[in-house]
N, C-alpha and C positions, 0 to 999 in steps of 0.2 A: 386534739381536743378543734371542737366545734366551734366557731365564730360566736354564734351565739351565748354561751356556755361562759367561752370569754369575755364578754361585753358584760356578760349578770357581776360575774366575781367582780370587774372594774370599778364597776357600778357600785354594788355595798363597799369593797373596798373604800372608795372616794366617798362614800355619802357616811360611816365612819369618822374617818377622816375626818371631812367637815363639821360633824358635831363633836370631835375631842376642841377640835381648833375654835368651836363656840363657846364651850367653854373653858376652853381656857382663857378667852377674852371676856368675857362675863363676870369674873373675878381680880377682886383685888389680891386674894392669896398669892403670893408668890411662889410657894412650893406646889399646891395646884396650876396655876399657868404652865411653868415648870416641867409637870409631868406630862399633862395633857400634850402642853406643847412637844413636846419630843415624841408624845404615841402618834400623835398627828401628822408629823413629820416622816416615821417608820411608814405607817400608812400609807402616806401619799407614796413613798418610793415601792414599798409592795403594791400598790395598785399599779402604777404605769409599768413596772416591770413585770405583772402576773399580766398584764393584756400581751406581751409577746413570749412569753414561759411558762404557761399554764400547764404545758405539757410535763415540763420538770418538777412542777408543784405540788401536781394532784397526786402520784405517785409517792412521793418522797409525803405526804400529808397520812396515802394508805400503810406505809412501811408497819412492818411487822416485827418486832424485834431485829429490825436492822435489815430484813430480808426481806426479799420481792420473790416471791414465788411466781414463776413464768409458768408451770406445765406440770399438776399434779399427777397427772396420770404416767404410766411406764414408760419411758422413751425409746427406748427397742429393745430387742433381743440379737444376737448375732447367730447367724443360720448353724445348721448343723456342719454344714461343708465350710463353713469359716469365711465365706469369700461375698455374704452378703448381711443387711440389717434389716430386722422386719420389726413393723410397725403396726399396732393392731388399733384400729378406732370404728366403735360402733358395727362389730360384724363383719368390717370391712379390713383383711389383711396389704399390706403396701409391706416392696419387697424394695430395695435400693443394693445396687453394686455401681463398683467405682470401676476403673479403667485407668492406668496410669500411662502416660505419654511422658518419654524419658527424651529432652529435649538436650540438645549435646551443643547446642551454639546461643549465642545469647546478639540481640539486634545490632550489638556497639563492637560484635566482628565482623558485621555482614557490609557490606556497599551498597550505595542505593538500588542498583537493580538488583541486587541480593533479596536485598528487602522485598523489595515488590513482588518479587517471586515466588518469595517463601509466604506474603501474605494470600497470593493465590494460592497457593497451593496448601494454606490453613483453613482457606476460606472453603475448599471441597471440602477437604475433612469435614468440615462444619456441618456440614449437607449431607454426609453420607446417608444418615439416619434419617426416614421420615416419624419416628417416635421423638416425642419431645426429650431432650438432653441439657444438660447444664456441663459449662467446662470452666473449671476453676483454677486458679495457681494460690498457693500457699506457701509460706516463710516457716518451716519447721526444724528447729534447735535440733542438730545431732548430737545423740549420746553415745559420747565417745570411749565409754568401759570396758568395752570387749576390745578395741584397738588397743587403747593405753595397757591393758592386762597383759597383751603380746611384747608392748617393748617394753614394761620393766620385765618382766618373764627372761627377755633380751639381755637386759641390762645385769638381772640377776648372775645370770651365766657366764657375762664376760666380767663381773665381780669375781665372782668362784674361780676362772681363770685367770687372772691375776694376780688373784694370793697364791693358788698354786707356784705360779710363774717366779714370782717374787719370792715365795722359800724354797725353790729350787737352788741351788747355788749353779749350777750346769747349764742352767737359763740365760742365754744371750740378754743382751742389754736391748738387741732392735725387737727384741716378742715383746717385750714388755715393755716400751714405748709407744708399740703399736694395738698393744693391749687396753695402757691409757688413752690413747684418741680414740679405740671405740668407746671404752666406759664416755668420757668426754662428750662423745657423738649421740649414745642412746641417751644420756642427762637434759643435754641441750634438746633433742626432737621433745621430748617426753616437757618438758620447761615452756616449751614453744605450743605447743599443743592444749594443754592444759589451760595455757594464760588467760585465754581470750575463750567464748563461743562460737563453737562451727554453726553456722545455718547453710540449709539446703533448699532451694527451688522445686515443688512440685507443680506439675500441670497434671490435671486428672479431669475427665469425665464423670458426668452422674446420669445414671439411666436408673429408671425408677417402674413400676408394672404393680400393679394389685391383681388379687381373685380372691377366691370364695375362702379359702384356705391358705394356709404356708408354703406346703407344698408347692400349687399351684401359680403362688406369685414367684415365688423362689425361680421355677420355672420359665414361669413366662418374661424373666427379668435376666436370667443368666442367658436364653438365648439370643434374646438382644444384645447383651454385651459382649458376648462372645463375637458376632457378627458386626458390632461396631467398632471392635476391637480387632478383627482382621482387616476392616476399609482403611482403620487409621494407619495400619501398621504397613499398606501394600500405599497409601496414598502418601503417607509423609516420610516413609522409607526408615521407620523406628519399628521395636518393638515393643509396640504398645500392649498390656495386659493385664488379668484383672488382679491385684493382692486379697491376700489371705489374712487371715488372722490379725496379728499385733500390727504389719502392716498394713490393713485395711482402719485397725482402731486411730491409727497416727493421723489420718486425715478428719477425723470425726470428735475423736477421745483429748478435752485438753492437758492428761497428765500426759500423752503420748504426745503430743506436739511439742511441748516445752514438759519435761519432766521434773516435776519435784523437785527430786535430787539429783542436780549435776555431778559430773565428776569432777567438775572443776571447785564444789561446797566438798564433796567425800576428801579430795587432795588437800584443800583448806584445811579443813575440819583435822585431817590428820600430819599436816605440817605443825598445827597448833602445840596435838598432842605431844610430838615431838619433841618440840621446840621448849615448852613446858619441862 
């Protein structure tokens, strides 16, 4: 918000506030004095706060049905190959590809010389490409549905074996106790995993290119991304790669970053139903 606009709003609000104050002082009616006095005070507070927070007031005043539309155009489409996103804008097609860089160590685990060496190595990785690139780190919520499904399958198998062992009179106590211990182990693992959300830190490069059509833009950006991924892999000694499909969407789609229905909510709902 420009400074002139802020000052104009400030002067207008202060002017109205002064008018209300004069009205409240020019009458002997206690109701009018109270109403216009309060209005004058409120406008004075709003005037001085608007001087610093106009950028918040203007969007709020323009809100329609409590929704601010940021972009009415088509946001993006996924390329047929599933490894790029495409945006069309006034006859020009832009394609963007991501490069995931798996980092297996944290700076908290490094000594000072190792941190210095890693910083220098990472600096070389950043300057590999002559084209403009963006490097980002993002915290994602890990969806543990598939993993917990496998654990529940093992839990069910162990429960079945335990029931069969207990119904078999010839089965020895050692086997039954072992199965009970294994059953408790799977139950504890599932309980610990589902008790809180797991998060993963992802580091990735973003490469973009434009062309006259979708095929040209995708071809150019994919070539640049392949060259950059190869250079990063050689410099950092990690298998940098271009994500596709759902893995690509996890870097830019909110529902993939933080799933609306997490496994914790599913388990909690199931527990409530079983308890009822």
